N, C-alpha and C positions, 0 to 999 in steps of 0.2 A: 687800612693797614692792619688793624687788629684782627680782622677776619683772616687775612693772609698769614699773619703771625700765628694765630691759633691753629690754622690748618697745618702749618709747618711744624709746630710744636707737637701736635697729635701724631703726625707722621714720624718725627724723630723719636718720640716717646715709644713708639712700637718697634723701632729698629734696634735690634739687639747689638748691632755693630757700633752704635753711637753711645758713648758713655757720659757725655756732658754736652750742653748746648751753650754757645756763646752768642750773645746779641751785640751787634755793633751798629753804628750809624756812620755818618760821614765824618770827616775831620772837623768840620765846623759845628756839627750837632749830632749828638746821640739820638735825640728825639726832642722836638719842640712842643709836643703835646697836641691837644685837639685842634681841629680846624675851627677857629673862633668864628670865621665868616659863615661857615655852615651852620653853626649853632646859634648865631646871633638872631636869626629870624624865627627860631623855634620857641614854642612855649615850653614850660616845664614839663607838661604831660607829653608833648611830642618828643622831647629829649628822653624822658623816662621810657617811653614806648620803643624808642630806637635802641634801647639797651646799651647805651654808651659804656656804662660801667661794667655790667655783667659780662660783656664780651671780652673782658680782660682776664677772666678767672683762670684760663688755661695756664698762664704763666705761673700761677701759684699752686696749681694742682699737678703739674708735670712731675713724674717720678724721678727724673734725672736732674742733676744739678743744672741750674740755669745761671749763667754768668753774664753780667752786664759789663762790657768793655766800653767805658765812656770817654769820648774825646769831644772837646767843645762843649756846647750847651746841652744840658738836660734840664729842661724847664717845664713846669706845670705837669701835664700828663707824662712827659718824657722823664721827669724826675720820679714820678710815681711808678712808671714802668721799671726804671732802674731799681727802685726800692722793692719791687715785687720779686726781683731776682734773688737767688740765694747768696751770691757774692757780687760786689761791685768793685771793679778795678778802674782807676781813673788815670788818664794821661795828665801831664803837668798843667795843661791848659784847660782842663775840665772845669765847668761851673755848674752848680746845682742851684735850683730855686723853685719856689712856688709863687709865681707872680700873679696868680689869679686875683688877688686883692686889688690889683690895678684895674680890673674889669668889674669890680664890685661883687665878686663871688669868692668862694672858698674852694680849695682843692676838693675834688669829688671822687677820686678813685683810690681812697685810702691814704692819701698823702699826709693828712693831719695825724693819723694814728701811727703810721710807719715812721714818720719823721720824728715824732716824740720818742718812740722806742729807740731810734738810732742815735739821736743827738741830745735828748732830754727836752723837758717841757719848755724851759725858758728860751733856748735857742730855736726850737721849733716854732714857738709863738712869735719870736722876732722875725723869722723868715716868712711865715705865713701872713703876718699882719703888716709887714713893711714891703714885701715883695723883693727884698734884697736877695742877692745871690751869694753863694758860698763857694770859695775857691777849692780846688782839689786839695790843697794843703790844709785848709780849714776842715774840709770833709774828712780827711784822714785823721786829724787831731780830734775831731768830734765823734769819730766812730762810724760815720756814714759809709766810708769806703774801706776796703781791706788794704789796698796798695794804691 
């Protein structure tokens, strides 16, 4: 998915007719994050060599505004992808979270840093250490989403 997204972002970034890029998912989920089944069998070094994280950088280096239009779940890497965008708009049923703790790991694509900047240290720690989700209304009140 990230390879396809990066290719599309690079293409749109070069197109002078495109002024902004909007990322969407399905009604049920913006993005649910990494394929845990794929990663489960890999060692740390195998994950590192596959460049799971570095392949995400195009979202943050695109010269045009990238907007996340979140409906449904944005969990784990999906939440991190949304936070990489310049603006996040959420539907009334959107839910954000970093449930990696439930697998015994921490967010690895900048989620801990971006979440702290968006909602503050205490709320970010609560979300990352409990795996709890944040509703769209809580995300708006906390500053994670614009609308």
